[in-house]
Backbone as a chain_set.jsonl record, in Angstrom:
{"seq": "MLIGLCYMLSACSGSTFNETYGLSGVYNWGCNSNQEKIAKEARGDQAISITETINDGLYQSGVLTLKLGLPHVIELTNLDEQSRSFRAQKLFVNSSILKVVHEGKELVAPCLQAVVIGPKKTSEIHLVPLEKGYYDYHETYWSTPGLNLLPTIAPIGAVGFVYVR", "coords": {"N": [[36.511, -60.182, -75.062], [38.921, -60.172, -76.197], [39.655, -62.98, -75.654], [37.748, -64.162, -77.188], [38.281, -63.432, -79.811], [40.737, -64.873, -79.943], [39.921, -67.343, -79.793], [38.201, -67.468, -82.07], [40.538, -67.041, -84.163], [41.792, -69.569, -83.477], [40.24, -71.442, -84.362], [40.183, -71.1, -87.117], [42.797, -71.729, -87.812], [43.575, -73.601, -86.671], [44.284, -77.323, -85.711], [41.756, -79.518, -86.213], [39.949, -82.383, -85.302], [38.3, -84.6, -87.271], [36.51, -87.254, -87.097], [35.628, -89.052, -88.887], [37.119, -88.609, -91.304], [39.588, -87.74, -90.46], [41.071, -85.316, -91.382], [42.174, -82.395, -90.982], [42.038, -78.922, -89.808], [41.036, -76.053, -91.914], [40.061, -74.856, -95.161], [42.653, -74.518, -97.566], [43.782, -71.918, -98.541], [45.716, -71.18, -100.365], [45.815, -73.267, -102.296], [46.164, -75.792, -104.972], [44.326, -75.516, -107.788], [44.055, -76.998, -110.09], [43.48, -79.53, -109.7], [41.778, -81.852, -110.746], [42.588, -82.495, -113.514], [45.251, -83.068, -113.245], [45.064, -85.529, -111.552], [43.597, -87.143, -113.197], [45.746, -87.596, -114.914], [47.829, -88.592, -113.298], [49.217, -91.727, -112.795], [48.271, -94.063, -110.713], [49.057, -96.746, -110.274], [51.75, -96.462, -110.492], [52.915, -95.227, -108.378], [55.195, -93.805, -106.088], [55.916, -95.094, -102.993], [56.134, -93.671, -99.802], [57.427, -93.775, -96.426], [56.218, -92.607, -93.145], [56.564, -92.592, -89.721], [55.365, -91.895, -86.577], [56.184, -91.98, -83.202], [56.117, -92.026, -79.841], [55.565, -89.174, -79.771], [57.445, -88.451, -81.92], [58.651, -87.763, -85.416], [59.76, -90.532, -87.102], [61.417, -91.045, -89.18], [61.815, -88.372, -90.463], [62.909, -87.041, -92.5], [61.823, -86.741, -96.126], [62.022, -87.808, -99.42], [61.013, -86.628, -102.376], [59.83, -87.079, -105.776], [59.719, -84.723, -108.334], [56.785, -84.262, -110.154], [55.85, -86.781, -110.217], [53.748, -89.439, -109.002], [52.964, -89.93, -105.508], [52.817, -91.94, -102.646], [52.203, -91.174, -99.348], [52.647, -92.887, -96.485], [51.512, -92.717, -93.495], [52.032, -93.474, -90.285], [50.769, -93.944, -86.92], [52.04, -94.843, -84.11], [51.584, -94.205, -81.382], [49.585, -93.892, -78.342], [47.647, -91.765, -78.471], [46.133, -89.212, -80.715], [47.884, -88.107, -83.553], [49.267, -85.483, -85.814], [49.9, -84.9, -89.216], [51.029, -82.081, -90.713], [51.562, -80.223, -93.538], [51.488, -77.63, -94.967], [52.768, -76.102, -96.847], [54.003, -77.845, -98.675], [51.53, -79.169, -99.236], [50.227, -77.041, -100.875], [51.99, -76.577, -102.994], [51.615, -78.865, -104.47], [49.669, -81.44, -106.049], [46.861, -82.521, -104.558], [45.802, -85.891, -104.412], [44.208, -87.721, -103.372], [43.189, -88.945, -100.013], [43.442, -91.483, -97.919], [42.002, -92.766, -95.239], [41.596, -94.787, -92.54], [40.73, -96.926, -94.349], [38.788, -95.609, -95.981], [38.17, -93.446, -98.814], [39.111, -89.959, -99.49], [38.391, -87.054, -101.315], [40.442, -84.552, -101.228], [41.393, -81.594, -102.103], [42.459, -79.373, -100.956], [43.915, -79.659, -98.827], [45.158, -79.407, -95.497], [46.148, -80.697, -93.238], [46.414, -83.935, -91.903], [44.95, -85.86, -89.428], [45.895, -88.407, -87.285], [44.495, -91.421, -86.163], [45.044, -93.001, -82.688], [47.161, -95.711, -83.051], [46.808, -96.118, -85.863], [46.693, -95.808, -89.4], [47.038, -93.614, -92.077], [46.909, -92.533, -95.366], [48.388, -90.269, -98.077], [47.938, -89.317, -101.073], [49.787, -87.921, -103.586], [51.166, -85.492, -106.015], [54.044, -83.903, -106.413], [54.537, -80.578, -107.453], [56.154, -78.362, -107.602], [59.851, -77.822, -107.2], [61.773, -77.928, -104.192], [62.122, -77.087, -100.586], [60.24, -78.304, -97.871], [58.527, -78.063, -94.876], [57.218, -80.534, -92.101], [55.079, -81.123, -89.743], [53.928, -81.949, -86.417], [51.011, -81.14, -85.174], [48.729, -81.614, -83.573], [46.419, -80.908, -81.163], [44.474, -81.418, -78.468], [43.058, -79.766, -76.791], [40.711, -77.282, -76.748], [40.792, -74.019, -78.252], [43.67, -73.836, -77.699], [45.029, -74.814, -79.825], [46.072, -73.05, -81.964], [48.658, -72.36, -81.037], [50.769, -74.383, -81.631], [50.876, -73.777, -84.269], [51.673, -71.415, -84.569], [54.361, -71.669, -83.381], [56.122, -74.258, -83.713], [55.831, -77.094, -81.449], [55.833, -79.703, -81.404], [56.835, -82.657, -83.077], [58.901, -82.545, -85.895], [59.545, -82.225, -89.233], [61.264, -82.813, -92.652], [60.673, -82.23, -95.942], [61.996, -83.092, -99.287], [61.91, -82.058, -102.239], [62.737, -83.025, -105.52]], "CA": [[36.669, -59.859, -76.382], [40.418, -60.931, -76.658], [39.395, -64.472, -75.587], [36.854, -64.537, -78.377], [39.142, -63.154, -80.963], [41.754, -65.788, -79.992], [39.104, -68.688, -80.11], [38.069, -67.559, -83.59], [41.852, -67.355, -84.822], [42.388, -71.058, -83.375], [39.108, -72.238, -85.138], [40.57, -71.057, -88.498], [44.309, -71.677, -88.053], [44.375, -74.819, -86.059], [44.019, -78.441, -86.094], [40.342, -80.136, -85.621], [39.938, -83.536, -85.72], [36.985, -84.968, -88.119], [36.639, -88.859, -86.864], [35.348, -89.775, -90.042], [38.307, -88.722, -92.316], [41.158, -87.678, -90.06], [41.36, -84.308, -91.941], [42.506, -81.034, -90.138], [42.121, -77.5, -90.591], [39.724, -75.371, -92.811], [40.351, -74.61, -96.418], [43.89, -74.063, -97.588], [43.552, -70.754, -99.698], [46.827, -71.17, -101.729], [45.791, -74.591, -102.804], [46.387, -75.896, -106.604], [43.199, -75.429, -108.462], [44.113, -77.8, -111.217], [43.244, -81.18, -109.213], [41.248, -82.606, -111.479], [43.514, -82.763, -114.547], [46.722, -83.868, -112.579], [44.656, -86.481, -111.039], [43.393, -88.151, -114.491], [46.899, -87.941, -115.684], [48.804, -89.598, -112.517], [49.163, -93.327, -112.795], [48.282, -94.544, -109.295], [49.892, -97.937, -109.984], [53.176, -96.201, -110.458], [53.122, -94.15, -107.252], [56.162, -94.147, -105.403], [55.551, -95.237, -101.657], [57.234, -93.044, -98.919], [56.673, -94.141, -94.955], [56.675, -91.746, -92.113], [55.832, -93.165, -88.634], [55.304, -91.301, -85.372], [56.214, -92.876, -82.157], [56.462, -90.907, -78.643], [55.48, -87.893, -80.531], [58.443, -87.847, -82.743], [58.688, -88.623, -86.418], [60.847, -91.541, -87.183], [62.082, -90.549, -90.63], [62.339, -86.535, -90.408], [63.272, -86.473, -93.972], [61.31, -87.367, -97.069], [62.554, -87.124, -100.784], [59.836, -87.0, -103.528], [60.496, -86.517, -107.204], [58.927, -83.671, -109.027], [55.763, -84.461, -111.244], [55.606, -88.491, -110.276], [52.799, -89.522, -107.95], [53.462, -90.51, -104.494], [51.903, -92.083, -101.514], [52.906, -90.874, -98.027], [51.902, -93.529, -95.722], [51.636, -92.171, -92.164], [51.347, -94.464, -89.171], [50.844, -93.428, -85.451], [52.078, -95.826, -82.897], [51.156, -93.329, -79.957], [48.35, -93.921, -77.622], [46.971, -90.337, -78.686], [46.127, -88.775, -82.089], [48.9, -87.106, -83.924], [48.981, -84.853, -87.124], [50.952, -84.365, -89.97], [50.799, -80.827, -91.214], [52.592, -79.866, -94.57], [50.782, -76.795, -95.803], [53.669, -75.446, -98.03], [53.931, -78.954, -99.721], [50.242, -79.211, -100.162], [50.098, -76.008, -101.822], [52.811, -76.985, -103.878], [51.42, -80.318, -104.774], [48.22, -81.845, -106.453], [46.523, -83.858, -103.658], [44.962, -86.65, -105.435], [43.004, -88.117, -102.389], [43.596, -89.11, -98.48], [42.928, -92.742, -97.458], [41.937, -93.002, -93.882], [40.873, -95.97, -92.055], [40.143, -97.453, -95.524], [37.82, -94.725, -96.663], [38.829, -92.467, -99.536], [38.307, -88.695, -99.419], [39.184, -86.05, -102.371], [40.764, -83.142, -100.454], [42.388, -80.876, -102.892], [42.953, -78.004, -100.29], [44.369, -80.217, -97.31], [46.114, -78.637, -94.711], [46.676, -81.587, -92.478], [45.973, -84.963, -91.659], [45.02, -86.356, -88.087], [46.015, -89.934, -87.632], [44.057, -91.724, -84.71], [45.933, -93.904, -82.078], [47.438, -97.05, -83.592], [46.321, -96.014, -87.074], [47.478, -95.367, -90.65], [46.446, -92.772, -93.294], [47.98, -92.394, -96.669], [48.068, -88.991, -98.543], [48.173, -89.678, -102.548], [49.789, -86.423, -104.116], [52.138, -85.391, -107.184], [54.559, -82.791, -106.072], [54.444, -79.647, -108.679], [57.383, -77.471, -107.419], [61.089, -78.279, -106.201], [61.821, -77.07, -102.975], [62.468, -77.811, -99.292], [59.124, -78.197, -97.002], [58.57, -78.636, -93.436], [55.854, -80.829, -91.834], [55.307, -81.038, -88.083], [52.758, -82.412, -85.517], [50.37, -79.849, -84.581], [47.366, -81.93, -82.901], [46.195, -80.631, -79.788], [43.252, -81.918, -78.108], [42.638, -78.687, -75.837], [40.194, -76.232, -77.561], [41.574, -72.705, -78.026], [45.292, -73.994, -77.689], [45.3, -75.484, -81.304], [46.842, -72.215, -82.576], [49.933, -72.398, -80.545], [51.764, -75.231, -82.421], [50.987, -73.521, -85.712], [52.784, -70.018, -84.511], [55.752, -71.904, -82.577], [56.074, -75.712, -83.775], [56.491, -77.593, -80.415], [55.909, -80.949, -81.629], [57.954, -83.369, -84.003], [59.231, -81.331, -87.013], [60.315, -82.876, -90.423], [61.345, -81.998, -93.829], [60.358, -82.774, -97.452], [62.89, -82.508, -100.333], [61.334, -82.266, -103.61], [63.764, -82.776, -106.4]], "C": [[38.058, -60.52, -76.972], [40.291, -62.32, -76.706], [38.689, -64.785, -76.788], [37.62, -64.465, -79.685], [40.125, -64.303, -81.07], [40.886, -67.288, -80.171], [38.729, -68.744, -81.546], [39.275, -67.773, -84.574], [41.964, -68.977, -84.688], [41.447, -71.985, -84.165], [39.514, -72.101, -86.575], [41.8, -71.681, -88.748], [44.569, -73.096, -87.816], [43.962, -76.232, -86.42], [42.646, -79.015, -85.271], [40.549, -81.638, -86.267], [38.383, -84.314, -86.213], [37.223, -86.701, -87.951], [36.452, -89.653, -88.005], [36.505, -89.851, -91.04], [39.762, -88.518, -91.847], [41.559, -86.409, -90.607], [41.291, -83.106, -90.648], [42.361, -79.802, -90.639], [41.083, -77.147, -91.334], [40.689, -75.283, -94.134], [41.709, -73.929, -96.853], [43.901, -72.993, -98.844], [44.654, -70.736, -100.8], [46.746, -72.478, -102.576], [45.897, -74.765, -104.582], [44.991, -76.013, -106.921], [42.935, -76.444, -109.724], [44.114, -79.557, -110.885], [42.893, -82.206, -110.164], [41.888, -83.186, -112.906], [44.659, -83.55, -114.322], [46.199, -85.165, -112.213], [44.521, -87.577, -112.212], [44.815, -88.455, -114.835], [47.97, -88.911, -114.761], [48.504, -90.87, -112.83], [49.433, -93.769, -111.546], [49.246, -95.874, -109.109], [51.441, -97.727, -110.023], [53.739, -95.516, -109.506], [54.215, -94.884, -106.587], [55.828, -94.181, -103.775], [56.575, -94.465, -100.433], [56.444, -93.427, -97.461], [57.118, -93.262, -94.014], [55.894, -92.311, -90.834], [56.228, -92.202, -87.607], [55.055, -91.99, -84.247], [56.57, -91.964, -80.964], [56.5, -89.583, -79.114], [56.393, -87.505, -81.395], [58.281, -88.555, -84.09], [59.849, -89.412, -86.471], [62.06, -91.242, -88.285], [62.78, -89.144, -90.579], [62.555, -86.172, -91.662], [62.724, -87.337, -95.19], [61.76, -86.673, -98.276], [61.435, -87.765, -101.659], [60.634, -86.277, -104.723], [59.34, -85.775, -107.861], [57.951, -84.332, -110.384], [55.426, -85.966, -111.238], [54.68, -88.61, -108.932], [53.392, -90.34, -107.017], [52.491, -90.866, -103.553], [52.662, -91.917, -100.383], [51.952, -91.887, -97.037], [52.399, -93.281, -94.39], [51.097, -93.188, -91.146], [51.84, -93.833, -87.639], [50.882, -94.552, -84.423], [51.685, -95.411, -81.543], [49.796, -94.171, -79.871], [47.173, -92.762, -78.058], [46.839, -90.116, -80.301], [47.157, -87.869, -82.294], [48.538, -86.615, -85.267], [50.127, -84.843, -87.943], [50.618, -83.094, -90.965], [51.73, -80.363, -92.15], [52.002, -78.784, -95.325], [51.411, -76.109, -96.941], [53.72, -76.807, -98.948], [52.873, -79.034, -100.385], [49.921, -78.118, -100.968], [50.767, -76.098, -102.925], [52.521, -78.275, -104.474], [49.963, -80.404, -105.397], [47.734, -82.843, -105.391], [45.299, -84.471, -104.285], [43.758, -87.473, -104.447], [44.108, -88.434, -100.982], [42.653, -90.303, -98.436], [43.069, -92.772, -95.871], [40.994, -93.93, -93.383], [40.07, -97.023, -93.056], [39.194, -96.638, -96.333], [38.738, -93.65, -97.535], [38.28, -91.133, -99.631], [38.809, -87.916, -100.425], [39.276, -84.905, -101.316], [41.86, -82.494, -101.079], [43.177, -79.796, -102.231], [43.334, -78.519, -99.014], [45.275, -79.283, -96.701], [47.122, -79.628, -93.763], [45.877, -82.928, -92.436], [46.078, -85.535, -90.31], [44.995, -87.752, -88.091], [45.47, -90.477, -86.208], [45.076, -92.613, -83.962], [46.123, -95.228, -82.751], [46.767, -97.125, -85.017], [47.303, -95.5, -88.013], [46.488, -94.636, -91.623], [47.477, -92.75, -94.192], [47.396, -90.87, -97.394], [48.748, -89.378, -100.062], [48.554, -88.265, -102.938], [51.027, -86.284, -105.243], [52.737, -83.954, -106.808], [54.788, -81.795, -107.354], [55.522, -78.583, -108.431], [58.789, -78.197, -106.547], [61.161, -77.535, -105.248], [62.057, -77.999, -101.689], [61.053, -77.639, -98.483], [59.136, -78.717, -95.657], [57.397, -79.225, -93.446], [56.188, -80.869, -90.338], [53.852, -81.358, -87.566], [52.196, -81.295, -84.897], [49.046, -80.214, -83.723], [47.511, -81.644, -81.617], [44.922, -80.969, -79.363], [42.442, -80.655, -77.201], [42.073, -77.511, -76.561], [40.747, -75.032, -77.285], [43.052, -72.527, -78.012], [45.693, -74.342, -79.086], [45.968, -74.372, -82.187], [48.264, -72.465, -82.403], [50.868, -73.016, -81.411], [51.838, -74.786, -83.813], [51.981, -72.243, -85.701], [54.03, -70.703, -83.931], [55.655, -73.385, -82.655], [56.684, -76.314, -82.143], [56.437, -79.011, -80.352], [56.905, -81.448, -82.511], [57.928, -82.254, -85.395], [59.932, -82.364, -88.042], [60.389, -82.06, -91.801], [61.133, -82.702, -95.04], [61.432, -82.286, -98.309], [62.269, -82.916, -101.476], [62.26, -81.961, -104.6], [63.441, -83.11, -107.911]], "O": [[38.169, -61.213, -77.983], [40.741, -62.931, -77.675], [39.09, -65.756, -77.43], [37.569, -65.365, -80.524], [40.379, -64.733, -82.195], [41.425, -68.242, -80.734], [38.854, -69.77, -82.216], [39.178, -68.475, -85.581], [42.205, -69.641, -85.697], [41.79, -73.099, -84.561], [39.177, -73.034, -87.305], [41.964, -72.196, -89.854], [45.415, -73.765, -88.409], [43.284, -76.359, -87.44], [42.49, -78.979, -84.051], [41.094, -81.966, -87.321], [37.484, -84.5, -85.394], [38.044, -87.302, -88.643], [36.981, -90.754, -88.158], [36.851, -90.915, -91.553], [40.792, -88.876, -92.418], [42.731, -86.231, -90.277], [40.529, -83.045, -89.683], [42.539, -79.574, -91.836], [40.152, -77.946, -91.435], [41.879, -75.598, -94.115], [41.876, -72.765, -96.488], [44.031, -73.367, -100.009], [44.463, -70.327, -101.945], [47.566, -72.7, -103.467], [45.686, -73.803, -105.32], [44.393, -76.762, -106.149], [41.831, -76.636, -110.233], [44.564, -80.489, -111.553], [43.546, -83.229, -110.373], [41.607, -84.324, -113.281], [45.019, -84.503, -115.012], [46.929, -86.088, -112.574], [45.144, -88.638, -112.229], [45.078, -89.637, -115.055], [48.735, -89.743, -115.249], [47.343, -91.078, -113.181], [50.593, -93.906, -111.159], [49.988, -96.077, -108.148], [52.254, -98.584, -109.678], [54.912, -95.151, -109.597], [54.303, -96.106, -106.468], [55.437, -93.103, -103.328], [57.747, -94.821, -100.308], [55.221, -93.409, -97.318], [58.329, -93.054, -93.94], [54.677, -92.476, -90.907], [57.34, -91.679, -87.685], [53.988, -92.582, -84.086], [57.404, -91.091, -81.204], [57.472, -88.874, -78.853], [56.366, -86.333, -81.771], [57.871, -89.715, -84.118], [60.889, -89.029, -85.935], [63.282, -91.244, -88.139], [63.984, -88.894, -90.641], [62.404, -84.993, -91.98], [63.089, -88.507, -95.304], [61.907, -85.456, -98.385], [61.048, -88.933, -101.696], [61.524, -85.427, -104.763], [58.187, -86.204, -107.894], [58.448, -84.794, -111.411], [54.766, -86.419, -112.174], [54.906, -87.922, -107.937], [54.151, -91.262, -107.316], [51.413, -90.273, -103.519], [53.766, -92.459, -100.333], [50.748, -91.696, -96.865], [53.558, -93.568, -94.092], [49.955, -93.647, -91.162], [52.947, -93.392, -87.33], [49.868, -95.089, -83.976], [51.479, -96.237, -80.654], [49.162, -94.804, -80.716], [45.965, -92.97, -77.945], [47.45, -90.863, -81.065], [47.415, -86.969, -81.495], [47.633, -87.169, -85.891], [51.256, -84.782, -87.457], [49.925, -83.279, -91.965], [52.82, -80.047, -91.673], [51.992, -79.013, -96.535], [50.764, -75.606, -97.859], [53.388, -76.618, -100.118], [52.803, -79.019, -101.614], [49.191, -78.404, -101.918], [50.208, -75.709, -103.95], [53.48, -78.754, -105.079], [49.167, -79.479, -105.234], [48.229, -83.97, -105.382], [44.225, -83.953, -104.592], [42.62, -87.743, -104.834], [45.323, -88.25, -100.905], [41.468, -90.285, -98.767], [44.176, -92.8, -95.332], [39.802, -93.933, -93.692], [39.113, -97.732, -92.745], [38.839, -97.099, -97.418], [39.763, -93.119, -97.106], [37.071, -91.021, -99.837], [40.023, -88.104, -100.492], [38.32, -84.45, -100.69], [43.036, -82.689, -100.772], [44.233, -79.337, -102.664], [43.08, -77.809, -98.041], [46.021, -78.512, -97.305], [48.33, -79.5, -93.561], [44.747, -82.974, -92.922], [47.221, -85.752, -89.907], [44.186, -88.352, -88.799], [45.958, -90.017, -85.176], [46.022, -92.997, -84.65], [45.092, -95.85, -83.004], [46.193, -98.17, -85.324], [48.37, -94.948, -87.743], [45.35, -95.029, -91.881], [48.672, -92.902, -93.937], [46.246, -90.45, -97.272], [49.934, -89.691, -100.164], [47.741, -87.379, -102.674], [51.871, -87.179, -105.188], [52.028, -82.95, -106.879], [55.275, -82.35, -108.339], [55.665, -77.846, -109.407], [58.73, -78.9, -105.538], [60.644, -76.42, -105.317], [62.157, -79.226, -101.677], [60.737, -76.45, -98.523], [59.734, -79.753, -95.369], [56.521, -78.935, -94.261], [57.297, -80.691, -89.834], [52.821, -81.079, -88.178], [52.843, -80.558, -84.153], [48.358, -79.32, -83.231], [48.481, -81.99, -80.943], [44.1, -80.682, -80.233], [41.228, -80.737, -77.015], [42.885, -76.704, -77.012], [41.212, -74.85, -76.159], [43.637, -71.465, -78.225], [46.85, -74.072, -79.407], [46.462, -74.8, -83.231], [49.017, -72.733, -83.34], [51.741, -72.333, -81.947], [52.693, -75.261, -84.561], [52.855, -72.036, -86.542], [54.984, -69.95, -84.129], [55.105, -73.911, -81.688], [57.805, -76.01, -81.735], [56.92, -79.594, -79.382], [57.864, -80.714, -82.749], [57.082, -81.414, -85.704], [60.761, -83.196, -87.673], [59.806, -81.006, -92.054], [61.48, -83.883, -95.074], [61.828, -81.133, -98.141], [62.095, -84.115, -101.695], [62.668, -80.803, -104.694], [64.292, -82.924, -108.78]]}, "num_chains": 1, "name": "protein.A"}
């Protein structure tokens, strides 16, 4: 019984890999519902590019600075030989996620929890931050079924911070 409950919780909260899009987790219940209006107003040609790289399981920058109300493209590059993730739930809840570009494919993902980046791959998150503040992001991808809740409870992997000013 307890094992079944733990497995169900890990399925709802953990990181799962979708090989087509690299999206992770399930619906983010606190997400912004005003996506379409903000997406139409955002000028993608004026987006600010931010880069984060993960190498040897560690984020190389560790601190990202975004400007409130302006469109950004967070480019995530995984230099490792295994899949890695970028989980920034609170940032995503307080932003309008315009789209995710994974391996050249665009996906509208307004209630994003995380993006899983395959080995030696790059993904992009296009967003507009809507609230000032400090937000954490961390690497939570575990390929072992049933254990993917553990990094959500206590971050074991790389951790970084986003400052929205």
